[in-house]
Every structure is written in C-alpha cells, then in structure tokens.
C-alpha positions as CSV (number, residue, x, y, z in Angstrom):
1,M,-53.7,-35.2,-78.4
2,L,-50.5,-33.9,-80.1
3,E,-47.6,-32.7,-78.0
4,T,-47.1,-29.0,-77.6
5,L,-44.3,-27.6,-79.8
6,V,-42.2,-25.0,-78.0
7,L,-40.2,-22.6,-80.1
8,T,-37.7,-20.1,-78.8
9,V,-37.4,-16.9,-80.9
10,P,-34.2,-15.0,-80.1
11,G,-33.9,-11.3,-80.7
12,L,-31.2,-9.1,-82.2
13,G,-27.8,-10.8,-82.1
14,G,-29.4,-14.2,-81.3
15,S,-29.0,-15.9,-78.0
16,G,-25.6,-17.1,-76.9
17,P,-24.9,-20.4,-75.2
18,Q,-25.5,-19.1,-71.6
19,H,-28.8,-17.3,-72.5
20,W,-31.9,-18.7,-70.9
21,Q,-33.3,-19.6,-74.3
22,S,-30.2,-21.7,-75.2
23,L,-30.2,-23.3,-71.8
24,W,-33.8,-24.3,-72.1
25,E,-33.1,-25.8,-75.6
26,S,-30.1,-27.8,-74.3
27,R,-32.1,-29.2,-71.4
28,D,-35.3,-30.1,-73.2
29,P,-35.2,-31.7,-76.7
30,R,-38.8,-30.7,-77.3
31,I,-37.8,-27.0,-77.3
32,K,-36.6,-25.8,-80.7
33,R,-35.1,-22.6,-81.9
34,V,-36.4,-20.4,-84.8
35,N,-33.2,-19.6,-86.7
36,Q,-32.5,-16.5,-88.7
37,R,-29.9,-16.2,-91.5
38,D,-28.5,-13.0,-90.0
39,W,-29.1,-12.2,-86.3
40,D,-27.4,-8.8,-86.6
41,K,-29.2,-7.3,-89.6
42,P,-32.9,-8.1,-89.2
43,D,-35.0,-8.2,-92.3
44,R,-38.7,-8.2,-91.3
45,A,-40.0,-10.2,-94.2
46,E,-37.2,-12.8,-93.9
47,W,-37.5,-13.1,-90.1
48,T,-41.3,-13.4,-90.4
49,A,-40.9,-16.1,-93.1
50,A,-38.5,-18.1,-90.9
51,L,-41.0,-18.0,-88.0
52,D,-43.8,-19.1,-90.4
53,R,-41.7,-22.0,-91.6
54,A,-40.9,-23.1,-88.0
55,V,-44.5,-23.0,-86.9
56,G,-45.8,-24.6,-90.1
57,A,-49.2,-26.2,-89.9
58,D,-48.8,-26.6,-86.1
59,A,-49.8,-23.1,-84.9
60,E,-52.6,-24.2,-82.5
61,R,-50.2,-26.6,-80.7
62,T,-47.2,-24.1,-80.7
63,V,-46.1,-22.0,-77.8
64,V,-43.4,-19.4,-78.5
65,A,-40.9,-18.0,-76.0
66,A,-39.8,-14.8,-77.7
67,H,-37.1,-12.4,-76.5
68,S,-36.5,-8.7,-77.1
69,L,-37.0,-7.8,-80.8
70,S,-38.7,-11.0,-81.5
71,C,-41.7,-10.0,-79.4
72,A,-42.4,-7.5,-82.2
73,L,-41.7,-10.2,-84.8
74,V,-44.2,-12.5,-83.2
75,A,-46.9,-9.8,-83.0
76,H,-46.3,-8.8,-86.6
77,W,-46.5,-12.4,-87.7
78,V,-49.8,-12.9,-85.9
79,A,-51.2,-9.7,-87.4
80,E,-50.1,-10.6,-91.0
81,S,-50.8,-14.4,-90.9
82,G,-53.9,-14.5,-88.8
83,Q,-52.5,-17.6,-87.1
84,R,-53.5,-18.5,-83.6
85,L,-50.8,-19.9,-81.4
86,R,-51.4,-22.0,-78.3
87,G,-49.6,-19.3,-76.4
88,A,-46.7,-16.8,-76.3
89,L,-44.2,-15.9,-73.6
90,M,-43.1,-12.4,-74.7
91,V,-39.9,-11.5,-72.7
92,S,-38.4,-8.0,-72.6
93,P,-40.3,-6.6,-75.7
94,S,-37.9,-4.0,-77.2
95,D,-39.6,-0.7,-77.8
96,V,-39.0,-0.5,-81.5
97,D,-41.0,2.7,-81.7
98,S,-38.4,4.5,-79.4
99,A,-35.2,5.8,-80.9
100,A,-34.0,6.3,-77.3
101,H,-34.4,2.7,-76.4
102,T,-33.6,0.7,-79.6
103,P,-30.9,0.8,-82.3
104,P,-31.8,1.7,-85.9
105,E,-31.5,-1.9,-87.2
106,T,-34.5,-2.8,-85.1
107,W,-36.8,-0.2,-86.6
108,V,-37.8,-2.4,-89.5
109,F,-40.3,-3.8,-87.0
110,R,-42.0,-0.4,-86.5
111,P,-44.6,0.3,-85.6
112,M,-45.1,-2.1,-82.7
113,P,-48.4,-4.0,-83.4
114,T,-51.2,-2.9,-81.1
115,S,-53.9,-5.5,-81.9
116,P,-54.8,-7.9,-79.2
117,L,-53.1,-11.3,-79.5
118,P,-55.9,-13.9,-80.1
119,F,-54.4,-16.5,-77.7
120,P,-53.0,-16.6,-74.1
121,S,-49.9,-14.6,-73.7
122,I,-47.6,-13.3,-71.0
123,V,-45.4,-10.2,-71.3
124,V,-42.4,-10.3,-68.9
125,A,-40.5,-7.1,-68.2
126,S,-37.7,-5.9,-66.0
127,R,-37.8,-2.7,-64.1
128,D,-34.4,-1.6,-65.5
129,D,-34.4,-2.9,-69.0
130,P,-32.4,-0.5,-71.2
131,Y,-34.5,-1.4,-74.3
132,V,-38.0,-0.7,-73.0
133,D,-39.3,1.5,-70.2
134,F,-41.2,-0.6,-67.6
135,K,-44.4,1.4,-68.1
136,R,-44.2,1.0,-71.8
137,A,-43.8,-2.7,-71.4
138,R,-46.9,-2.8,-69.3
139,A,-48.7,-0.7,-72.0
140,I,-47.7,-3.2,-74.7
141,A,-49.0,-6.0,-72.5
142,D,-52.3,-4.2,-72.1
143,V,-52.8,-3.6,-75.9
144,W,-51.9,-7.2,-76.6
145,G,-54.4,-8.4,-74.0
146,S,-51.5,-10.2,-72.3
147,R,-51.0,-11.0,-68.6
148,F,-48.1,-8.9,-67.3
149,A,-45.3,-10.3,-65.2
150,D,-42.8,-8.1,-63.3
151,A,-39.4,-9.8,-63.3
152,G,-37.9,-7.3,-60.9
153,A,-34.7,-5.3,-61.7
154,I,-32.7,-7.7,-63.8
155,G,-31.8,-5.7,-66.9
156,H,-32.7,-7.1,-70.3
157,I,-33.5,-10.6,-69.0
158,N,-30.5,-12.0,-71.0
159,T,-27.1,-13.5,-70.3
160,A,-25.9,-10.3,-68.6
161,S,-28.7,-10.6,-66.1
162,N,-27.0,-13.7,-64.5
163,I,-30.2,-15.6,-64.3
164,G,-29.0,-18.9,-65.7
165,D,-31.9,-21.0,-67.0
166,W,-34.3,-18.5,-65.5
167,P,-36.7,-20.7,-63.4
168,F,-39.3,-17.8,-63.1
169,G,-39.6,-17.6,-66.9
170,K,-39.7,-21.4,-67.3
171,A,-42.5,-21.6,-64.8
172,L,-44.5,-19.1,-66.9
173,L,-43.7,-21.1,-70.1
174,D,-44.9,-24.2,-68.4
175,E,-48.2,-22.5,-67.5
176,L,-48.7,-21.7,-71.2
177,V,-47.9,-25.2,-72.3
178,R,-50.4,-26.7,-69.8
C-alpha cells in the first residue's frame, strides 16, 4: 500500500514560519505545501491548477490540511475536477460569501461550494473567528457532509492564536490519515 501524501494548503497571505501548517511541515518531511505564485492576490484558476498539480495522480492517497480561504479552494477543486481525496481537514473556512467577514480579494472563490465532499472530511472552527461566524462554519460542514470540530475560542486558528504546532488539529489530521 502506498504511503499517504499529506498536503498543507495555506490561505490568503500564505502561512508564516510559526503557523501550525509550517510547523507540521518542518517536523514531518512527508507533509508538503501547495505553493501559490501570489499568496496575496488569489486567482481562482491559478490556485486550483496549483492544487491539481500538487495532488497529481495521487488523489485517492492524499489528505489535505487546508486553512481559511483554501477550504473554498479545495471545495471548488473537488467540484470542478471530480477527484476523490483520501480526506480533508478544513480549518477555519473563510466565509467568502460574506462581505462582512472576508476582504474583496477572496471573493474570486464565491460562491462557496455546497455539494457534499465525496470523502471523509472534518471542518474545524473557532467560536470567535473574525472570518467566519461559528454557526456559518457549522452550516458549511453540514452541506459538505463533514464532521464538525469545535476548537473553542482561539481566533482564526493561525499564528495569532498562539497554538504552536496545534496538537488538536494534528490529532484530527492523523485520524484522516489512518
């Protein structure tokens, strides 16, 4: 059996060196990042193509750990490509449909896909995330058919959240890998 491929998929602005995604990558050489040409000016077609290249022919052995805007990216990629991943950890899915919660540069990912994801997935949300209302995050999980995980009140689940390598999230990722 082939080893599971784990891809981190950062959101708008990328993930700095102290972000949980970067820390996971630095501690486990099997975890690779999906890179984008420009982290600050998302282009939906370009970002989707980069994800597609990173997954390649290995979709059924790939688990993604997406953060923020890239949750919408993964959902769009699945809807457009018909690919079935092994699993997806969707962390702090930015509400691209809400002008009150997200900046205009993220709106290229509107509307948020509402088709069920055809593989195991977990949506993780914080009760005080400025980019998605907690109830909206739960609703996104419901339409995607994802398990929902409450991370407590830790902001956008990023570097500013002071969670280090985020053991709670890593445990969820490990579930999907197994």
